[in-house]
N, C-alpha and C positions, 0 to 999 in steps of 0.2 A: 110544984109551983116555981121552984128555982129554975127548972129547965124551960118553963114557959116564958119567964122573964128574960132569960138568956136568948131565946129564939126571937122574941119581940125586939130586943136590943140589936141583935144581928140584922134583922130585917130592916129596921130603921136606919142603921149604919149603911147598909147596901143601897137603900133608896136615896139617902142623902148624898152618897158618893156619885150615883148616877145623875141626880139632878144638878149637882155641882160641876158636872163635866169631868169627873175623875177618870181613873185609869181605863174604865170601860168604854170611853168615848174617844174615837180616833179623830185626829185633825186631818181634814181633807185638802188643806191648802187654800190660798186666796191669790187673786191677781193684784199685782202692784205695778207701778211704772216708776222709772227713774225721774226724779223731779227736784226742784229747789236747788239746782246747781247754779253756780255763778258763771254766767256767760263771759264775763270779763276775766275769769280765772281759768282753771284747767278745763271746766265744763265737761267732766266725765266722772263717773263713779267706778272705783276699782272693785272688781269681783276678786275676792281673795281666797286663798286656800285654807285659811282658818280665821278665827275671830280676833284678828289683830292687824293693825296697819303694818306690822313688821313681817307679816306672812307674805308669801309670794303672790304677785298679781297674776291672775289667770287671764283676765281680759279687762278692757276699759269699756264701760257701758255709757252710751250717749243718752241725752234726755229723750224720754219717750220709749225707751227700751222696756218691754214687759218682762216681768219675772213672776214666778210662782213660788209662794212661800212654803217651806216644808215644816214649819213649826209655828204655833199660834202666838208666841211672844219672843221678844229679843232676849239675848243674854249679853249683858254689858254693852248694849246698844247695837249688837250685830244680829242679823237674821240670816238663816240658811235659806238659800233660794236655788231655783232651777231656771235657766234662761228659757224664754218662750220665743217662738218664731214670730208670733203676732198675738193679738188679744184673743183670737179664736183657737189657739193652740192649747186645748183643754188637757190637763193632766200631763204635762210634758216630761214624762219619766226618763226619757233618753237625752234630755238637754244637758248642757254643761252646768255642773253644780258648783256652788261656792258660797261665800259669805259677803254680804254688803252691809254698810253702815246704815242703820234704819232711818236716820234723819233725812236721808236723800231718796226715800221711796214713798210713794203715795198710793193709798188704796184705790182700786178701780172697782166701781160697782157694776158688775156684769149681769145683774139680775133682771135688767129691763128687757 
């Protein structure tokens, strides 16, 4: 009976992890665009080498630049991204990688 209870508990735990999007579910990325910049200010978003404004700037991104996210959530407000050539550049694995401040990227619904 003890083994049966252990097996049921293990099955429930595995099912809960899968339903919650746990380690067994891979993140495939999403399309975002650079947005919410101040046109009277710098009007660019820095692509950085790490998750800090103190890190080296790899490139300056203009409004409308498309990026592909590499992780589902930000860490400290920063998102890992890959630069896209355009909105049709699906899974841009060879693009320039870096980190952007999440406040200045907007989700693009490409499901239509």
